[in-house]
C-alpha positions in Angstrom: 102.9 127.4 87.7 100.2 129.2 89.6 99.0 127.8 92.9 95.5 128.6 94.0 95.2 128.3 97.8 91.6 127.4 98.7 91.9 126.1 102.3 94.4 127.2 104.9 96.7 124.2 105.4 97.1 122.4 108.6 100.6 121.6 109.9 101.8 118.1 109.7 105.1 116.4 110.5 104.2 113.0 109.2 105.5 111.9 105.7 103.0 112.3 103.0 102.0 108.8 101.7 101.7 109.0 97.9 100.3 106.3 95.5 101.0 106.5 91.8 98.8 105.2 89.0 99.4 105.4 85.3 98.6 103.2 82.3 102.2 103.7 81.1 104.6 101.8 83.2 107.6 104.0 82.4 105.7 107.1 83.4 104.4 105.5 86.6 107.9 104.4 87.6 109.4 107.8 86.7 106.8 109.6 88.9 107.5 107.2 91.8 111.2 107.8 91.5 110.7 111.6 91.4 108.4 111.7 94.4 110.2 109.2 96.6 113.4 111.2 96.2 111.9 114.2 97.9 112.0 114.7 101.6 108.7 114.4 103.4 107.1 111.9 100.9 106.8 108.1 101.0 105.6 106.3 97.8 103.3 103.5 98.8 103.3 101.9 95.3 103.2 102.5 91.5 100.3 100.8 89.9 99.6 100.1 86.3 96.5 98.7 84.6 93.2 97.4 85.9 94.6 96.3 89.2 95.4 99.9 90.1 92.2 100.6 92.0 92.3 97.7 94.3 96.1 98.2 95.0 95.6 101.9 95.8 92.6 101.4 98.1 94.7 98.8 100.0 97.6 101.2 100.4 95.3 104.0 101.9 97.5 106.9 100.8 97.2 110.5 101.6 97.6 111.6 98.0 97.0 109.7 94.8 98.8 110.8 91.6 97.1 109.7 88.4 98.8 110.1 85.1 96.6 110.9 82.1 97.9 110.2 78.6 96.5 110.3 75.1 94.0 107.6 76.0 92.5 109.4 79.0 89.2 107.6 79.6 90.6 104.7 81.6 92.5 107.1 83.9 89.5 109.4 84.4 87.3 106.3 85.2 90.0 105.4 87.8 89.8 108.9 89.3 86.0 108.6 89.6 86.3 105.3 91.3 89.0 106.6 93.7 86.7 109.5 94.6 84.1 107.0 95.8 86.5 104.5 97.5 89.0 106.9 99.1 87.0 109.9 100.3 89.8 111.3 102.5 92.6 111.0 100.0 93.6 114.0 97.8 93.8 113.2 94.1 96.2 114.9 91.7 96.1 114.4 87.9 99.3 114.7 85.9 98.7 115.4 82.2 100.7 116.2 79.1 98.3 118.9 77.8 96.1 121.5 79.4 92.8 120.7 77.7 89.5 122.5 78.6 87.7 119.1 79.0 90.3 118.0 81.6 90.1 121.3 83.5 86.3 120.9 83.6 86.7 117.3 84.9 89.0 118.5 87.7 86.6 121.1 88.8 83.5 119.0 88.5 85.0 116.0 90.4 86.6 118.1 93.1 90.1 117.0 92.2 92.7 118.5 94.4 95.3 119.3 91.7 96.2 119.3 88.1 99.9 119.3 87.1 101.5 119.2 83.7 104.4 116.9 82.8 106.6 119.9 81.8 106.6 121.2 85.4 110.1 121.2 87.1 110.6 118.5 89.6 110.9 120.9 92.5 107.5 122.4 91.7 105.8 119.0 91.5 107.0 118.2 95.0 105.9 121.7 96.3 102.5 121.3 94.8 102.0 117.8 96.2 102.9 119.1 99.6 100.3 121.9 99.3 97.7 119.4 98.1 98.4 117.2 101.1 97.9 120.2 103.4 94.4 120.9 102.0 95.1 123.3 99.1 93.9 123.1 95.5 96.6 123.4 92.8 96.1 124.3 89.2 98.6 125.2 86.5 99.0 128.7 85.1 96.6 129.3 82.2 93.9 126.9 83.4 91.2 129.5 83.5 92.0 130.7 80.0 91.9 127.1 78.7 88.5 126.6 80.3 86.8 129.7 78.8 88.8 129.9 75.6 85.8 128.8 73.5 83.2 130.7 75.6 82.2 134.3 75.6 80.6 134.1 79.0 82.3 132.2 81.9 78.9 131.5 83.4 78.3 129.1 80.5 81.0 126.8 82.0 78.8 126.2 85.1 76.7 123.1 85.5 73.0 123.2 86.2 73.6 122.5 89.9 76.3 125.1 90.1 74.0 127.7 88.6 71.4 126.8 91.2 73.9 127.4 93.9 75.1 130.6 92.4 71.6 132.0 92.1 71.0 131.4 95.8 74.4 132.6 96.7 73.8 135.9 94.9 70.4 136.3 96.7 72.2 136.3 100.0 71.4 132.8 101.3 73.9 131.2 103.7 75.6 127.9 102.9 73.3 126.1 105.3 70.2 127.6 103.7 71.4 126.7 100.2 71.9 123.1 101.4 68.5 123.0 102.9 66.8 124.4 99.7 68.7 122.1 97.3 68.6 119.0 99.6 72.4 118.7 99.6 75.0 118.6 102.5 76.9 121.6 103.7 80.2 120.1 102.4 78.6 119.7 99.0 77.6 123.3 99.0 81.1 124.3 99.9 82.5 122.1 97.1 80.1 123.7 94.6 81.0 127.2 95.7 84.7 126.5 95.4 84.2 125.2 91.9 82.1 128.2 91.0 84.7 130.7 92.2 87.4 128.8 90.3 85.4 128.6 87.1 84.5 132.3 87.2 87.9 133.4 88.2 86.6 135.2 91.3 87.4 135.1 95.0 84.2 135.9 96.8 80.4 135.9 96.7 80.2 139.6 95.7 82.3 139.2 92.6 80.4 136.1 91.5 77.0 137.9 92.1 78.3 140.8 90.0 79.0 138.6 87.0 75.5 137.1 87.4 74.0 140.6 87.6 75.8 141.7 84.5 74.3 138.8 82.5 70.8 139.7 83.7 71.1 143.4 82.8 
């Protein structure tokens, strides 16, 4: 599993409070058992069904782990709601298959992590720890899955992300981009992070080079 560090983590000695949500009770309980058995983590609850949102919001966890099965729509709707109700909590999706649509959802929604169910238990715990410290975690092969059906990685960008990229390539600062697009500085940073992840680059220059190659 490849770990992509986006933000330098801050040190913390407090246990990481983790809430679990999955429409499949057996999976939810298995995840809770796995995580609670690891040092440094406290499971606040394992929720199943429509009551999950209210239960998780009440728990106020540091990290929410949401399992996504074959019927993913309900789980993804829960993630969207959690993004609105728990703005400070990191969200990690655990899925069976690395699908392009799911990778796109993770990047578009600013989800902190995507793990696969075939990951070893020790790696799951390590990834959750990094997510709690402010890092973004994606499984190996995520970029290939995202662009498998596209000849140009720029095609994976949303309209707003392309607007940000154009200004970024023209040398505008994050603050100037925010002012021009009427969005906050944090939103600009979120878009830039997503752009870099989607394009498989690490900095402004590399992203601008891809854009220049398309224009030429």
